[in-house]
C-alpha positions as CSV (number, residue, x, y, z in Angstrom):
1,M,-0.2,0.2,-0.1
2,N,1.3,3.5,-0.9
3,A,-0.3,6.3,1.1
4,T,0.4,10.1,1.2
5,Y,-1.1,13.2,2.5
6,Q,-0.9,16.9,1.8
7,F,-2.3,19.8,3.9
8,E,-4.4,22.4,2.3
9,P,-4.7,25.3,4.8
10,D,-6.5,27.6,2.4
11,N,-9.1,24.9,2.2
12,N,-9.1,23.8,5.7
13,L,-8.3,20.4,4.3
14,I,-6.2,17.4,4.5
15,V,-5.9,15.2,1.4
16,Y,-4.9,11.4,1.7
17,R,-4.0,9.5,-1.4
18,M,-4.1,5.8,-1.1
19,T,-3.1,3.2,-3.9
20,G,-2.3,-0.5,-4.0
21,A,-3.5,-3.1,-1.5
22,L,-5.4,-1.5,1.5
23,T,-4.7,-2.6,5.1
24,T,-5.5,-1.2,8.4
25,E,-1.8,-0.9,9.3
26,G,-1.2,1.2,6.1
27,V,-4.1,3.4,6.7
28,M,-3.4,3.8,10.3
29,A,0.4,4.6,9.5
30,V,-0.4,7.6,7.3
31,L,-3.1,9.0,9.6
32,N,-0.5,8.8,12.5
33,T,2.0,10.2,10.4
34,A,-0.3,13.3,9.4
35,L,-1.4,13.5,13.1
36,A,2.3,13.9,14.3
37,D,3.0,16.6,11.5
38,P,3.3,20.1,13.2
39,D,1.1,21.4,10.4
40,W,-1.7,19.2,11.2
41,S,-4.9,21.0,12.6
42,P,-7.8,19.2,14.5
43,E,-9.9,21.6,12.4
44,Y,-9.2,20.1,9.0
45,D,-11.8,18.3,7.1
46,M,-10.4,15.2,5.3
47,M,-10.7,14.0,1.6
48,C,-9.4,10.3,1.1
49,M,-8.6,9.5,-2.5
50,F,-8.8,5.8,-3.1
51,D,-8.3,5.7,-7.0
52,G,-5.8,3.0,-7.8
53,A,-6.6,1.3,-4.4
54,D,-7.1,-2.5,-4.1
55,F,-9.9,-3.5,-1.7
56,T,-9.6,-7.2,-2.4
57,N,-8.4,-7.9,1.1
58,F,-10.5,-5.4,2.7
59,T,-13.2,-7.5,4.3
60,V,-16.1,-6.6,6.6
61,S,-14.1,-7.7,9.4
62,E,-11.0,-5.6,8.2
63,A,-13.3,-2.7,7.7
64,Q,-14.6,-3.1,11.4
65,R,-11.1,-3.4,12.6
66,L,-10.3,0.0,10.9
67,S,-13.2,1.5,12.2
68,Q,-12.3,0.7,15.8
69,A,-8.8,1.9,15.2
70,I,-9.9,5.2,13.7
71,R,-12.4,5.6,16.7
72,V,-9.5,5.4,19.1
73,L,-7.5,7.7,16.9
74,D,-10.6,10.3,16.8
75,A,-10.5,10.4,20.6
76,R,-6.9,11.0,20.8
77,R,-6.9,13.9,18.4
78,G,-9.9,15.6,19.9
79,E,-12.0,15.4,16.5
80,T,-15.2,17.5,16.8
81,P,-18.5,16.6,15.1
82,S,-18.2,19.3,12.7
83,I,-15.2,17.3,11.0
84,R,-16.2,15.9,7.6
85,A,-14.4,13.1,5.5
86,A,-15.1,12.7,1.8
87,L,-14.3,9.3,0.7
88,V,-13.5,9.3,-3.3
89,S,-13.0,6.5,-5.7
90,S,-14.3,6.2,-9.2
91,D,-14.6,2.4,-8.9
92,M,-18.2,1.2,-8.2
93,L,-17.0,-1.8,-6.2
94,A,-14.9,0.2,-3.8
95,N,-17.6,2.6,-3.5
96,G,-19.9,-0.2,-2.3
97,L,-17.3,-0.9,0.3
98,L,-16.8,2.7,1.1
99,T,-20.4,3.2,1.5
100,F,-20.5,0.2,4.1
101,W,-17.6,2.1,5.8
102,E,-19.6,5.2,6.0
103,G,-22.5,3.2,7.5
104,L,-20.1,1.9,10.2
105,G,-19.1,5.5,10.9
106,R,-22.6,6.7,11.8
107,T,-22.4,5.0,15.0
108,E,-18.6,4.6,15.7
109,R,-17.1,7.7,14.5
110,S,-17.6,11.6,15.4
111,A,-16.7,12.5,11.8
112,T,-19.4,12.6,9.0
113,D,-18.2,10.5,6.1
114,R,-19.6,10.6,2.5
115,V,-18.7,8.6,-0.6
116,F,-18.1,10.4,-3.8
117,T,-17.1,9.2,-7.2
118,T,-15.2,12.5,-8.3
119,E,-12.9,14.8,-6.4
120,T,-14.9,17.6,-7.7
121,E,-18.0,16.3,-6.1
122,A,-16.1,15.8,-2.9
123,R,-14.5,19.3,-2.9
124,A,-18.0,20.9,-3.4
125,W,-19.4,19.2,-0.5
126,L,-16.5,19.8,1.7
127,A,-16.6,23.6,0.6
128,S,-20.3,23.9,1.4
129,A,-21.5,25.4,4.7
130,G,-21.8,21.8,6.4
């Protein structure tokens, strides 16, 4: 798995780009690295780009395991309910898995997740007034 992040302070946003075979460990590694970055802000919304990501091994139990790990991370970083996360993939199968993830997040996470097929749609939602 390859994962990067970039801060966009003017957009109050952190953009993650993930490719290759997704794993809980890989996702958590990039989230923890971003969290430790001195430029990180708890006020940033998130956009996670999954084009080129391989969800083959990302089973329901793996999604639940990642959800639990992120819930612990949310508490540690002091995320507020106003934080939003746009999950973006043009792959329809990946979007089905991301929609499942979004459903898990409704009860387990303090962020509001939404799934999009394009970066343009995701940015429009993130730029909207909530």
